[in-house]
N, C-alpha and C positions, 0 to 999 in steps of 0.2 A: 645499603646492602653489602658494602664491603666488610662491615663488622661481622656479619653473619658468616661469610666465607672465611673470615679470619678466625672465628671462634669454633667453627664446626669441627675441623680436624682434632684440636686438643680435646674437645668434648667427647668425640667418638673414641679417641684413645683412652680417655679416663674411664669411660663406660666399659670398654674392653678389658682394661687393666683390673677394674673392680671385679669383673666377671671371672678373670683368671684367678685372682686371689680367693674368691668364693669357692671355686672348684678345688683349689689346693687345700683350703681349710676343710671342706666337706669330705675330702678323700683321706684325711688324716684320722687315725683311730678306727674304731669299729672292727669289723671282721678282717679288714686288710691289715690292721696293725699287728695282729698275731702272726700273719704270714710274713710280713716285712721284718718283724723282730726275729723270727726263726731264721730267715735267710741271712740276716746280719750276724746272728750268733753262730751259724754254721760257717760263714766266711771267716769270722774271727778265730774259730776253733781250728780251721784249716791252716791259717797263718801261724797261729801259736804252735800247732803241732809240727810244722815244718822247720821251726827255728831250733837250733841246737840248744841244749840245756846250758845255762851259765856255769862256768867252772867256779868252784868254791875252794878257797885256800884255807888250809888248816893252820 
């Protein structure tokens, strides 16, 4: 029975890890993707808007 107690924690962790990965994959894309992309685009626009324009030499 020692082998069962030795294998149980890694097996449980593997099942939980697979569950987390499945949740991450399922939440990518779909309706959430548009909102996430819009939030990233807005953040990038704020950062780019706050930077001074580069000086060009003639």
